[in-house]
Each structure stands twice: as structure tokens, then as C-alpha cells.
N, C-alpha and C positions, 0 to 999 in steps of 0.2 A: 751298635747300641741296641739295646729295648728301650723304646720310648713308649711313655704314656700317650695314650689316642686323644685327641683334641675333638671329639665331639662335644658339641655344646651341650652342656647341663644344665636345666632350667635357665639357659640365657649366659652360661658361663662355659666357658674353654678350661679344661684341664692340663695342668702344665708338671713339666716334671724339670729335675735341674740338672743342667748342662755339665758336662763330665769336668770332673774336678782337675784344676791344673795347681801344680804344687807352686807356691812362691820361692821355693827355695832348691829344688832339684838343678841340677846343670847337665842330669843326664840328656844323652842323644836319644831321641823318639824315633819310632818309623812312622810310614805312612799308614792308617788303618785300611787294611785292605777291601774293597768294592762290597757292597750286599748282594749284589746280582745286578744284571740290566733292568734298566728302567724301561718303562714303556713312551709311546710317543707323549701321551697325555702327561706324565710326571715332567717330561723335556719340557714340553712349552708350557706348563706352568710355572717351571723353575725359572723358568725367562721371564715370565709374569711377574712372579713375586720380585727375582732380583731387580728387575726396574722398578718396584715402589721402593724397596731396600735404599737404590742408590740414590732418590730422591728424598729420602726420608730416612738420614744417614743417622740423627739421634734419635729414633723412635724404635729402630731394629739391629740386630747384630748381625744376621746371615740368613742364607738358606741352604742346607745341603739335599741334595739326591740320593734317593735309597731304590730299591727296586720295589718297594710297596708303597711309597709317597715321598712326603718331602717334610725335612724338618725343621723349622721355622725357630728361629733362637732370637729372642727378646729381651732389651734390660728391663728391668722391675719399674714399677712406677704405677702412680692410681689408674691412669689410663690404659694398662695393660690390655684387660680383656677387648676393647672399642680397639684398639692395633692389632689384634688376634682377628679381630674380625675385618678388620680393612683387608688383611692379607688374605684370609679365607675366602673373601670376596672376589679376588682376581683369577681365581683358579678352579676347575672344576677337580684339579687331583686331591687326594687325601693328603691334610696337612697333619700333622705331630708339632707339638709347642716345648720349647723350653727355656727358663729362666735363663738370660744370662748375666754374668758380671760386669759389663759395660758395653757401650754401644758401637757400631759401624765404626762413627767419629771418632771414638775415644781409641778403639783399636787402629784406627789408620792416623792419629798421633804418634804413637808410638811406633809404627811402622815407619812414618817420614823422618823421626829422629835417627832411625836406623839407615834409612837411606840415604843422609845427610852426611853418615860418618863414612858410607861407602863412596859418595859422590866426591868427598875429600880426600879418599886416596887411604884413609886411616886403617890400618891392620890390612893392609892388600894381604893375599895370598893366604890371609888365615880366613879373614869375612868373604862367606862367597857371595851372598845374596841375602835377599828377607824377602820374605811372602807373608802370606795371611790365610788364618784358616778362620772363615766369618762363622763358621758353626761353631765355636769355642770362641770369638771375639778375641784371640790371640793373635800377634804376631810371628810367623815363625823365622827364627835366623837360620841361616845356612853354614856351615863353618868346615875346616879340615879339623880330620880327626888331632891328628897332631897339632902342638902348641897352643890349643884353644881354651883349654883349661882356666887359665887367670880370664880371657875374653869373658867368658862364657859366665864365670861367678860374677865378675863386673858388670855386664849385662842385668843378672838376676837379682843382683843389689838395687840396682838401678829402675828396672822395672818389676819386678817380682814375677807375679802369676800372668802378666802380660803378654809373656813371651816364652815360646820354648824354643828346642834344638835340634836340628837335622844335618846330620852328616851329610856332606856332598863332595865327590871329589872335583876337582879342577874339569870345567866342562869347555867343551870344545867344538868348534864350529865344524860343520858337517860336507867341506865343498868335495867334492870328490868327482811289443815292446815299446812304450813310451820312450825310447830312445830315436824314432824316426818320426815323430809329430811334423802334420805338415799344415800349413795354414788353410782356415783359421785356428790358430791355438789353445791347447785345453790345458787346464790347469793340470798337475801332477805329470807333466811331461817332463822329458829330461833333455839337457844341453849344455854344451860344451865351450867352454868361452875361448874365445880367438882374438887376437889383436886385429888392429886395423886393416891392416897389409893381407890377412890369411896366410901367414907365413909361419907361426907357431899358437898355441894352445895354452892351456894352462886349469886343468882340471873341470869338474864335471858339476853342476848344479841341477835344481829340478824349477818350475813355474808354479806359482798357484794363480789368482782368480784375474779373469779382467775387470778393471774398471775405469769408469769414468769421471771425466776431470773438464768442466770446461768446454762440453761438447765434444772433445777428444779421448778416443778409448786408450789405454794403456793395459800391459799386463802387471802383475806382482811378482816378485822373488825376492832372494832375502838380499841385505844390505850388505853382508860382507862377501856376498858372492861378488859385487860389482861395489868394491872401496872407490869414494872420489878421484884417487889417485892410480887407479887401476889401468894398466898399458893391454887389456884384456875386456874392452867393454862390449864386443859384440856377442852374440850368442845364438849359435847353430844347432840343428839337431845334434843331439850327444852322439846318436850312432857314427857319424860322419867324422874320419879321422886323417884325409888328404888335405895337404896343402891348397889342392884344387876344389875351388868352390863348387858346392853343389848345387842344384836347383833352387832358385829362388824362394818357391813353395818352404823350404826350410830354414830360411830364415825366422828367427823368433825378436831381431832388433837390438836396438842398442840402448847402452845405459843412457834417461831420460833426468834421474835424480836419485840418489843415495843419502842414506843415515850414518853411513859407514867413511870416515876419513884413511887415507895412509893406502896402501896398496895389496895386492892378495899376498898374505903369509905374514904381512906388518901393517896389520889394521891400527888406525887411531880413533879418536874419540868420534868424531861427527858430529851427529845430533842425536844418534842413538839412544842416550841417555833420556832426551825429551818423547821421545818418538817409537824407540823398538828398534829392531833389525829388520829391513825390508828395504826395496830398491823398486823403482819403476821403470819398465822398458815400453818402447814405443820403434814403430816403423815396418810394423806389420798387421796382421788382422788376428784378433782374440775373439773367441768364444765364448759364451757362458755354460761351458762343460768341464766337468772333470773326470781324469780316469777312474775307474773304481775295479780293475783288475788286479788277480794276485800279481807278483814281478815274475816276469820271463818277456819273452819275445814275441814278436807275430802280432795277431789280432787281438786288441784290447777294447773291452766296453769302456762307456762314459754312462754319466749322468746330468740330468740337465741342474742349473744353478737356481733355486727357487726364490731364496731368501738369503739375508746376511744378518748377524749379531752385530752390533757394533758397541756392545756392553761387556760385562765383567761374568764368567760362567759363574756357576755354584760349583760347589763342592761335589763331586760323585759325578757330574758331568760326563757321559760317554762323548769319545771323540772319534773321527777317523782321521787316517794320516794319507796321501798319496803323494808318492814320489820317486824318483828313480831307481832307486837300490831294493827298498822293502816292497814298492807297490802299494796295494791301499790294504792298510793295519787299521784295524776297529779293536774294539774291546781296551780302549786306551780312557784311560778315568783321571780326571781332574783331581788333584792332590791338593794344588796350591792355585788359585785363581788368581792371583796378582803379585808375581814375584818380582825385585829390582835386584841386582846385583851384576858381578863380573864376570865376563867371559873372554878370556884371551884377552887381556889387559884392558877391554872396551865394556862400560858400564851400560847396560839394557834397562829397558823400562816396558811397561805395557807385555809383558810376559806372563804365562799362563804354565805353568809344570803338571805334565803328564805322565803316569805309568800304565805302563801294560801289563794286564791281568789275564793269567787261565779262566778258561770255562768252569775250574773249581772254586775260583777267588782266592788265586794265591798272585803274588808280583812275579812276573818273571822278566826275562831281558829280550823280548821281542820286541822293542820299540825302532827308533829312526836311526839310519845307518849314516856313513859318507856318500854323499850323493844324492841325498834328501834335501837338504836346504835347498830353502824357497820354497818347496812344496808346499800341495795344500793341506789345510784343515776343516774340517766341517764335520756335521752330522744331518743325519736322515730328517725328514720335514714328515715322512709318512704317506707321503703320495707322487713317491717315484722319484722326487728332486731332492737335493741337498740345501741345507744351509750354510755358508762361507762361515768361516769363524776367525781364520788367520792364516801366518806364514810361519811354516817351520823354520825355528833357527839355530838348535842345539840339542844336544843328547849324545850318551853314550852307552846306547843300546836300553840300558835301565832305566834313565831318568830324561825325559827329555821337555825343551821347552818350547813353546810356538808364539808371536809375535800376534798378538790378538788386532782385530781393525779398528780398535781403539786407538791403536797408535798412529793410524795412516789417518784417522778423522781429526785427532789432535795436530796433527800438520796443517790439516785443509779441511774442512769442516764439508766442502764441495763433492769430497771423494763420495763415490758409490759404487757397491758391488755392481756389475753388469748381470743380470737376469733371464732367464729365459722367459719366452712368449711375451 
């Protein structure tokens, strides 16, 4: 979308109207393709503006990342110029402003009502999830294409222009050379899940960031890789398949805590509806680095972890993922910063949805694959290090979801990502 510049004119900012959302249409929309890659200045600016918005949710609607700057949407009001100036003051990135129909708080009131429907098990199989597009101030409702007309009509009648619809197939978790990582272990490594006697294994996952809690160090992975009742709680480097244990340096540890209940292949709710899809492992040593090589065996380069984001990213934010199957994959853009929905019968929260785009700006299906579950999600910081963002949770190659670090912090505010230096 072309936006009016926000350059101050005689002490005022110029606004354009936000994109029109029909109060009656029940048609499915698709996510708008990215405008291009943003600079580090823009990405850092989005973090600052997003922090302001989250602490003043009645005064702002949202922020969107574009290749030329930031687009900030605000609800109308007598003090709109002052609010625009406050947003302009927290970043050096260029900002363009838009009028919005509702505030972030009002948007989340609608989103929360639909979350309640999901948590109650209503329309299971048809209603996949709900997210948000803060750049427009709308809740995004994800549904199956079949048998959803009546529900879309009901939701439009109830919420009008505050909701839009996107089709979503049934999502699956991604359980399935990074595969030979030795201690201290890095994010983006591949692990194989073994039983305690080391006589049987059940699939492969990936690792995410090292975290500290109460003086101890742990490593993150996906909760669905280590459900509470699993008989395969021990993680070893993925390359080893023999019942003879490899050297101890290839041991990643065992399940410490998890948000999933049930067993592998038969998960139950646990606490994923509160905290997202993650687990902590302990029993080895963990380093604040992440593998950043393409998929393949042999030597793999890595980058230091220089910081972490515990908030919600802006629409259009670019992230990279690092996992066993697809290696480092960048050019993934946030299309829904805050999704809440059902994956294989389990309700998840603290999820951000991303899609991969070509250099020509078209969506493709080059996202995460089976085996990447639990892997790292991050973005560059412009100084050779990366900012930790979350843990890979699900996907089908075309649409992917990751659990934000906000979910881990919601469980225990004392958790922090370990950083280098």
C-alpha cells in the first residue's frame, strides 16, 4: 500500500486512511506480500515503537515494517498529533501514519472473544485459530475452506469490520551437519529422541536457545517433542542411530519441563494454551550460539546470540529459522504477530505466523519442514550477532508458526536468554 508521508508540516503530521475492511464480506483474503527487506534501522525502530504500543494499547493500533520505513496506525482522537509525535520520538526510522478504526485494546477485545470460542472447543475442525493484524486493527480468523460459510457469516454479523478471514489447512507439528553437535550445544542443532534405556528412539527435532533460570542453564526445544508423558525423554545428537550410546559430549540432556501433556503422537493440552509450545532440557552444557549454515552435513558456521526479544513483532518483520531439516532459512516475514489456535487437537498461544517470500516478493513454500520443530527463530542485529525471537512450533512449508519468548516469560518472568560476551 502507498502511504502518505508523515513529515511534520507546521508542527503537524499527515495521515492517510487505513485499508478499508468490509463490514459484510465473508470472502477469504491472503496475506499481502512483503514490500522488500527492511534495514536494521527499520527493524530496531519497529522494536521501539512496538514497545510503546504495547504499553499504551488504547492510544495506538499497530506498526508495520516496510522496506522504506514504518507504518504506524492510530485511532482518531483530539490528541492524535501528540501520540504521533510520541511514536516518532522513539525511533530514527522514517514513519508514515494512518488513521485506524479502533485501538489495539479494542482489536484484542474481539480477538479474545474468539480465543474463548477456541478454548471452549467450539467449531473444532473448522475454526483453526485467531490472530491479529495491528496495521489494520483487525482480528484474523483462520478457518477450513469446507463448511465454514455459516461460521464466517455468524462472525461477520457479530463483529463486522473488526474481523477478516484467512483459509488455513490443518497444521501439524514438525517432529521428525547440525546432526552431530557436541557440548556445549548450539541452537539449531538436530536431536534424536531416545528412551531411558537407550534401546529405542522416536523421531528427530531441533534445539533452540540457551536460557538461564535461578542460576541454572537450560536449552529450549518444542514442547510437542517432549510431552509430559513421553517415553522418549532423552536427547542425543541426531546422527547417531545405534542402541550403543555415543560419547557423552553428544548428549543434550533430558526433559526438565514442558507445556504439552500426553505422549509423542498423542498429545494432550498441558499448559500450551497459556504459554505456547516449548520445553526445557537440562543435563548438559549449552552455548549462546546458533548454527547459520544451509542444510547439509559437515562443518556448519554459527553466530553469537547478542540479545532477545520478549515482545510481539510487527507485521512485516523479517526472521530467520535454524533447524535440522532446512538449515538456516531467512526471508520469512511476519503475517500475523499473535495467533491463537489449534494444532493436532492442542490449543496454542504466544504464536507468531510467518511466510517465506522470494526475492521478487512472492510467497512460496520454502519454510520449515518436519525435523525443524524446536529450532531457533531469530533476526540479525547488524553487528554480527543475532536477536533471539522464539522456537519453531509448526508448519506445512507454506505457513509456519513459532512460539515467542513471551510464552516462556509468561511461565516464569525470571527466564532470560543467555547472550554471548
